[in-house]
GUGU-61906 format. One record per atom (N, C-alpha, C): residue number from 1; x, y, z; residue in one letter; atom name. Coordinates in steps of 0.001 Angstrom, whole numbers, plus 500000, padded with zeros to 6 digits. Layout:
N
> NUM / X / Y / Z / A / CA
...
//
This chain:
63
> 1 / 099813 / 165409 / 405060 / M / N
> 1 / 100274 / 164946 / 406360 / M / CA
> 1 / 099085 / 164403 / 407142 / M / C
> 2 / 099239 / 163201 / 407664 / E / N
> 2 / 098161 / 162560 / 408405 / E / CA
> 2 / 098158 / 163037 / 409854 / E / C
> 3 / 096955 / 163256 / 410391 / K / N
> 3 / 096830 / 163642 / 411796 / K / CA
> 3 / 097296 / 162504 / 412688 / K / C
> 4 / 097858 / 162855 / 413832 / D / N
> 4 / 098203 / 161835 / 414820 / D / CA
> 4 / 096900 / 161264 / 415372 / D / C
> 5 / 096823 / 159955 / 415364 / R / N
> 5 / 095619 / 159299 / 415872 / R / CA
> 5 / 095808 / 158963 / 417343 / R / C
> 6 / 094714 / 159061 / 418078 / Q / N
> 6 / 094733 / 158680 / 419484 / Q / CA
> 6 / 094865 / 157165 / 419569 / Q / C
> 7 / 095676 / 156707 / 420502 / T / N
> 7 / 095788 / 155271 / 420705 / T / CA
> 7 / 095125 / 154899 / 422021 / T / C
> 8 / 094514 / 153740 / 422034 / D / N
> 8 / 093865 / 153200 / 423230 / D / CA
> 8 / 094408 / 151808 / 423469 / D / C
> 9 / 094342 / 151357 / 424698 / S / N
> 9 / 094766 / 149997 / 425032 / S / CA
> 9 / 093584 / 149054 / 424867 / S / C
> 10 / 093800 / 147991 / 424110 / C / N
> 10 / 092762 / 146986 / 423900 / C / CA
> 10 / 092480 / 146281 / 425228 / C / C
> 11 / 091221 / 146139 / 425555 / T / N
> 11 / 090815 / 145489 / 426795 / T / CA
> 11 / 091226 / 144023 / 426833 / T / C
> 12 / 091264 / 143371 / 425673 / L / N
> 12 / 091584 / 141940 / 425648 / L / CA
> 12 / 093086 / 141659 / 425554 / L / C
> 13 / 093785 / 142319 / 424633 / C / N
> 13 / 095203 / 141988 / 424431 / C / CA
> 13 / 096161 / 143008 / 425033 / C / C
> 14 / 095666 / 144191 / 425334 / G / N
> 14 / 096497 / 145214 / 425962 / G / CA
> 14 / 097344 / 146038 / 425006 / G / C
> 15 / 097323 / 145713 / 423715 / R / N
> 15 / 098126 / 146484 / 422752 / R / CA
> 15 / 097547 / 147877 / 422575 / R / C
> 16 / 098420 / 148833 / 422346 / K / N
> 16 / 098015 / 150200 / 422029 / K / CA
> 16 / 097725 / 150266 / 420535 / K / C
> 17 / 096507 / 150640 / 420198 / E / N
> 17 / 096083 / 150699 / 418799 / E / CA
> 17 / 095320 / 151997 / 418549 / E / C
> 18 / 095360 / 152462 / 417322 / S / N
> 18 / 094598 / 153656 / 416963 / S / CA
> 18 / 093286 / 153300 / 416278 / S / C
> 19 / 093165 / 152043 / 415830 / R / N
> 19 / 091938 / 151620 / 415157 / R / CA
> 19 / 091302 / 150466 / 415913 / R / C
> 20 / 089997 / 150564 / 416078 / G / N
> 20 / 089248 / 149537 / 416781 / G / CA
> 20 / 087859 / 150050 / 417077 / G / C
> 21 / 087191 / 149374 / 417996 / I / N
> 21 / 085836 / 149801 / 418349 / I / CA
> 21 / 085756 / 150098 / 419846 / I / C
> 22 / 084916 / 151065 / 420170 / H / N
> 22 / 084620 / 151409 / 421556 / H / CA
> 22 / 083195 / 150967 / 421852 / H / C
> 23 / 083038 / 150236 / 422948 / I / N
> 23 / 081716 / 149839 / 423425 / I / CA
> 23 / 081652 / 150290 / 424878 / I / C
> 24 / 080832 / 151292 / 425131 / L / N
> 24 / 080849 / 151973 / 426433 / L / CA
> 24 / 082275 / 152448 / 426680 / L / C
> 25 / 082906 / 152017 / 427750 / D / N
> 25 / 084285 / 152420 / 428024 / D / CA
> 25 / 085292 / 151334 / 427647 / D / C
> 26 / 084856 / 150336 / 426916 / I / N
> 26 / 085720 / 149225 / 426525 / I / CA
> 26 / 086232 / 149471 / 425107 / I / C
> 27 / 087518 / 149213 / 424879 / F / N
> 27 / 088095 / 149338 / 423546 / F / CA
> 27 / 088599 / 147979 / 423092 / F / C
> 28 / 088253 / 147588 / 421870 / L / N
> 28 / 088752 / 146360 / 421251 / L / CA
> 28 / 089501 / 146734 / 419979 / L / C
> 29 / 090740 / 146248 / 419849 / C / N
> 29 / 091471 / 146474 / 418615 / C / CA
> 29 / 090821 / 145643 / 417507 / C / C
> 30 / 091129 / 145960 / 416272 / L / N
> 30 / 090505 / 145271 / 415143 / L / CA
> 30 / 090827 / 143782 / 415139 / L / C
> 31 / 092056 / 143407 / 415534 / D / N
> 31 / 092434 / 141992 / 415561 / D / CA
> 31 / 091600 / 141209 / 416569 / D / C
> 32 / 091431 / 141758 / 417771 / C / N
> 32 / 090641 / 141065 / 418798 / C / CA
> 32 / 089167 / 141014 / 418417 / C / C
> 33 / 088665 / 142084 / 417820 / E / N
> 33 / 087273 / 142085 / 417366 / E / CA
> 33 / 087069 / 140965 / 416344 / E / C
> 34 / 087966 / 140870 / 415378 / K / N
> 34 / 087857 / 139852 / 414332 / K / CA
> 34 / 087921 / 138444 / 414938 / K / C
> 35 / 088881 / 138234 / 415845 / E / N
> 35 / 089022 / 136916 / 416481 / E / CA
> 35 / 087778 / 136566 / 417294 / E / C
> 36 / 087274 / 137519 / 418050 / L / N
> 36 / 086098 / 137280 / 418884 / L / CA
> 36 / 084882 / 136905 / 418037 / L / C
> 37 / 084722 / 137554 / 416906 / L / N
> 37 / 083581 / 137265 / 416036 / L / CA
> 37 / 083659 / 135894 / 415391 / L / C
> 38 / 084872 / 135341 / 415271 / Q / N
> 38 / 085043 / 134039 / 414637 / Q / CA
> 38 / 084990 / 132877 / 415628 / Q / C
> 39 / 085028 / 133162 / 416922 / L / N
> 39 / 085010 / 132104 / 417925 / L / CA
> 39 / 083617 / 131505 / 418076 / L / C
> 40 / 083590 / 130222 / 418365 / E / N
> 40 / 082336 / 129545 / 418690 / E / CA
> 40 / 082025 / 129785 / 420167 / E / C
> 41 / 080761 / 129805 / 420504 / A / N
> 41 / 080342 / 130060 / 421886 / A / CA
> 41 / 080869 / 129009 / 422858 / A / C
> 42 / 081162 / 127812 / 422370 / E / N
> 42 / 081661 / 126735 / 423231 / E / CA
> 42 / 083170 / 126834 / 423467 / E / C
> 43 / 083844 / 127672 / 422729 / D / N
> 43 / 085303 / 127799 / 422817 / D / CA
> 43 / 085700 / 128437 / 424155 / D / C
> 44 / 086647 / 127831 / 424873 / P / N
> 44 / 087101 / 128411 / 426144 / P / CA
> 44 / 087660 / 129834 / 425985 / P / C
> 45 / 088250 / 130124 / 424843 / T / N
> 45 / 088778 / 131471 / 424589 / T / CA
> 45 / 087645 / 132489 / 424563 / T / C
> 46 / 086516 / 132091 / 424002 / Y / N
> 46 / 085336 / 132964 / 423965 / Y / CA
> 46 / 084860 / 133269 / 425383 / Y / C
> 47 / 084778 / 132232 / 426208 / H / N
> 47 / 084326 / 132418 / 427589 / H / CA
> 47 / 085286 / 133305 / 428376 / H / C
> 48 / 086588 / 133162 / 428144 / Q / N
> 48 / 087569 / 134006 / 428824 / Q / CA
> 48 / 087412 / 135458 / 428382 / Q / C
> 49 / 087197 / 135679 / 427092 / A / N
> 49 / 087019 / 137038 / 426581 / A / CA
> 49 / 085776 / 137686 / 427183 / A / C
> 50 / 084682 / 136939 / 427248 / V / N
> 50 / 083447 / 137460 / 427835 / V / CA
> 50 / 083670 / 137812 / 429304 / V / C
> 51 / 084376 / 136954 / 430012 / K / N
> 51 / 084672 / 137213 / 431427 / K / CA
> 51 / 085514 / 138483 / 431584 / K / C
> 52 / 086523 / 138642 / 430745 / T / N
> 52 / 087385 / 139827 / 430795 / T / CA
> 52 / 086591 / 141091 / 430487 / T / C
> 53 / 085772 / 141040 / 429450 / L / N
> 53 / 084972 / 142206 / 429078 / L / CA
> 53 / 083944 / 142537 / 430159 / L / C
> 54 / 083332 / 141525 / 430740 / S / N
> 54 / 082340 / 141751 / 431795 / S / CA
> 54 / 082968 / 142369 / 433034 / S / C
> 55 / 084118 / 141868 / 433430 / S / N
> 55 / 084760 / 142409 / 434632 / S / CA
> 55 / 085257 / 143823 / 434387 / S / C
> 56 / 085703 / 144109 / 433183 / S / N
> 56 / 086154 / 145456 / 432856 / S / CA
> 56 / 084992 / 146431 / 432913 / S / C
> 57 / 083880 / 146047 / 432340 / R / N
> 57 / 082685 / 146891 / 432339 / R / CA
> 57 / 082178 / 147099 / 433759 / R / C
> 58 / 082128 / 146032 / 434529 / A / N
> 58 / 081622 / 146133 / 435903 / A / CA
> 58 / 082501 / 147046 / 436743 / A / C
> 59 / 083802 / 146949 / 436593 / S / N
> 59 / 084690 / 147791 / 437395 / S / CA
> 59 / 084512 / 149265 / 437056 / S / C
> 60 / 084248 / 149576 / 435793 / K / N
> 60 / 084046 / 150957 / 435401 / K / CA
> 60 / 082694 / 151484 / 435899 / K / C
> 61 / 081692 / 150598 / 435972 / L / N
> 61 / 080383 / 151007 / 436459 / L / CA
> 61 / 080394 / 151293 / 437955 / L / C
> 62 / 081299 / 150641 / 438685 / L / N
> 62 / 081354 / 150821 / 440126 / L / CA
> 62 / 082136 / 152060 / 440542 / L / C
> 63 / 082837 / 152661 / 439630 / M / N
> 63 / 083650 / 153856 / 439962 / M / CA
> 63 / 082788 / 155063 / 440163 / M / C
//
């Protein structure tokens, strides 16, 4: 019998996932991590992701 895994909400897509990475207080699901790593720095999606991650981190630091 497998243990129940804790689920976290992905900072980028909002899905509840049990597998992913934690960076400080930020959680990225495996799909978003994979997509982010494949994006080019010039891609607008990359810039939006960086903005979302930065604002999430900043809000947690101010608490």
